[in-house]
N, C-alpha and C positions, 0 to 999 in steps of 0.2 A: 567492404561494405560495412557501414556502421550498424550496430545493434539497434533495433527499433523497439522502443518501450511504450507501453500504454500505462497510463496512470488512472487509478480510481481514487477520488479524493472525497472525504467526508466534509459536508458543510457544517456539521455540528461542531461546535468549538472552533469556528472558522478563523478566529484570531490566531490560534495555534496551527491549525492545518495549513493556513496560508503560508506561514513561515516554513513549515515542513515541505510544502510543495516547492517553494522557491529554492530551498536547500537541495531537494531532490533533482530539480531541473539543472541547477548549477553543477551538482556532482555528476550528473549524466553527461553534461558537456565536457567536464574535465576528463571523464573516462572514455570520451569519443562516441558516446551513444546519443541517439535522438529520441526525444519524447514526441511521438507522432500523433498521439490522441490522448485526451484527458476527458474522463467522464466524472462529473460532479454528482454525488448521491447525497440524500438527506443525512444519513448517519452511517456508522460502521455496520450496523445490522442490515442495512440495505445494499451492501457491497457485492455480495455474491452474484446477483444477476448481471451487474455491469462487468464484473470480472469475467464471467462466463462469455459475455459478448466480445470482449477484447481478446480473450484466449482463443476464440474461435476464428479470429481474423488472421488470415494468412500473412498480412502485412505487419503483424506484430510478433516479435520474438519472445517477449516476456512482459508480465504485468506486475506493476508495483502498486501496492495498496497504501494509502496514506490516511491515517485517522488518529483520533485522540479520544479515549474513553476515561472520564474522570469520575471518581467515586461520589456516590450521593448517599442518601440516608438509608437506602436499601442495598441489597446485593445485585441489583439490576445491571450494574456495570460488568460484573463478572460473567453473567449470563450472556450479555451482548458480545463480549470478546470471545468467550468460549465457542459459541455457536458460529459466529462469523469466521473465526480462525479455522474451525473444522471444515466449513463449506469451502472456504478459499483453498485449503489444502486438497480437498476432494477434486476441485475443479482443475488444479495444477496436475494431479495424477491422471484425470480423465483426458485432459487436452494434450498431455505430454509436454507442456510449456511451463517454465518457471513462473510461479506467482508468489511474490514475496511479501512478507508481513511487515509493513511500516506503520504498525498500529501500536501506540503507547497505551498503557493501562493493562489491566484494571487496578483497583485499589490505589489510585494515584490522586494526589491533590493537584490543584491548578498550578501551584509552584513547582511541583515535581514534573508536571507536564511540560512546563517552560524549559526545564532542564533536560528534557528528552526529545526536543524537536529534532535532534540528529538521527532519530530512528528512521526518518525518510532516507537520509543519506546512506545509512547502513542497508536499507532495503534496495536501493538502486545499485549499490555495490554487489549485493548478493545476487540480483537479477543478472547483471553483466557477467559475473563469474560463473553462474549456472548456465547461461547461454554458451559461453566459451567452452565450458567443460562437458556439456552433453550434446553439442552440435555434431 
């Protein structure tokens, strides 16, 4: 039976997260996994609630987060990534399911973000490996 993945994708910086989402879906197919549900959220900070919903679904084996946080004039990008990553990790531990971090940033320019769209591919790979290894 194929590994069933849920995606949580940020709409913020959608030009980049769209590319990331496509790469993630393509890599999932390559690995023999299925993306069975995708939840779009406004931004990376908004991900934990959607991650929790997917992690509690018995029809989903692992959750992949996809987002991109670009540096601005303040340190806001660091706060967003730090807090989102922490809650995402907490949900993984609470649910007993892999939740992988396909979020690029912080302290990243738009050009650097373009160069890191493969973070989604890495997150899919990690999700599949974790399901195989902890099942």
